[in-house]
Structure formats: structure tokens, C-alpha cells
C-alpha positions as CSV (number, residue, x, y, z in Angstrom):
1,X,-3.1,11.9,4.9
2,X,-3.1,10.8,1.2
3,X,-6.0,8.6,0.0
4,X,-5.8,5.9,-3.1
5,X,-8.6,4.3,-5.1
6,X,-7.4,0.6,-5.8
7,X,-7.9,-1.0,-8.9
8,X,-8.4,-4.4,-9.5
9,X,-8.0,-5.6,-5.9
10,X,-10.7,-6.4,-2.9
11,X,-9.5,-3.7,-0.9
12,X,-11.4,-0.5,-2.7
13,X,-9.1,2.5,-0.7
14,X,-5.7,2.7,1.1
15,X,-5.0,5.4,3.3
16,X,-1.5,6.4,4.7
17,X,0.9,9.1,5.1
18,X,4.4,10.0,4.6
19,X,6.4,11.6,7.0
20,X,10.3,12.1,7.0
21,X,10.4,9.9,4.2
22,X,8.5,6.9,6.1
23,X,4.9,5.2,6.2
24,X,2.7,5.8,8.8
25,X,-1.1,5.1,9.3
26,X,-1.2,2.8,6.4
27,X,-5.1,1.5,6.3
28,X,-6.9,-0.6,4.1
29,X,-10.8,-0.5,3.4
30,X,-12.0,-3.8,2.4
31,X,-10.2,-6.2,1.6
32,X,-8.4,-9.6,3.7
33,X,-8.6,-8.1,7.0
34,X,-6.1,-9.9,9.1
35,X,-3.4,-9.9,5.9
36,X,-4.0,-6.3,5.3
37,X,-3.7,-5.8,9.0
38,X,-0.5,-7.4,9.0
39,X,1.2,-5.6,5.8
40,X,0.1,-1.7,8.0
41,X,1.7,-3.0,11.0
42,X,4.5,-4.6,9.1
43,X,5.2,-0.9,7.2
44,X,4.7,1.2,9.8
45,X,7.8,3.6,10.0
46,X,9.5,1.9,7.1
47,X,11.1,4.1,4.2
48,X,8.4,5.1,2.1
49,X,10.8,3.8,-1.2
50,X,12.1,0.6,0.1
51,X,8.5,-0.3,0.8
52,X,7.8,0.5,-3.2
53,X,10.6,-1.8,-3.8
54,X,9.5,-4.6,-1.9
55,X,5.7,-4.4,-2.8
56,X,5.9,-3.4,-6.6
57,X,4.6,-6.2,-8.7
58,X,3.3,-8.8,-6.2
59,X,0.1,-10.8,-7.8
60,X,-2.6,-12.1,-5.9
61,X,-3.7,-15.5,-7.8
62,X,-4.5,-14.4,-11.4
63,X,-4.7,-11.2,-10.7
64,X,-2.3,-8.8,-12.9
65,X,-1.8,-6.5,-9.2
66,X,-2.6,-7.3,-5.4
67,X,-3.3,-4.5,-2.2
68,X,0.5,-4.8,-2.0
69,X,1.1,-3.6,-5.5
70,X,-1.8,-1.6,-5.3
71,X,0.3,0.7,-1.7
72,X,3.4,0.4,-4.0
73,X,1.7,2.7,-7.1
74,X,0.1,5.2,-4.6
75,X,2.8,5.3,-2.6
76,X,5.3,6.0,-6.0
77,X,2.8,8.7,-7.2
78,X,2.8,10.3,-3.8
79,X,6.9,10.6,-4.2
80,X,6.4,11.7,-7.7
81,X,5.1,14.6,-6.4
């Protein structure tokens, strides 16, 4: 299980796992509960690399990042290692 402290978002932390290249058990702490639960369910079983390409660069309003963008950063860091 991986844990990532978010920066610049309402959510404060994301936990997730990657098994056989696919995302499992994505969970956000704080933030927009319904939206983040929906994102988590949609990502379940998705190839981690595909999730990064879909989520990278998404902004939330005036912010330079978003919860999905932060997840893409977290996944990228895990895949780099």
C-alpha cells in the first residue's frame, strides 16, 4: 500500500496499491467525498500508466492542481521506482 501526502488540494492524503500494474484500493482522505469515491471506483483495476495519462494536468478551479492530478503524481513516483 502506498501513501501520498497531497499538496494544494482539499484532500490531504491518497492511499492506493498497484498489483500487476493495475490500481487497487484508491482512497482519498478529506476533499469532495462523493466525487473522490466515484473517481476511486472508476480507477479500480485500471492500468496505472493509463490512469496517469488520464489524470495528469487536471486543475481544480483556480488551483494549479487537483486531487486527480495529485494521484497521477503519486502513481508516477511509484512507477519510477
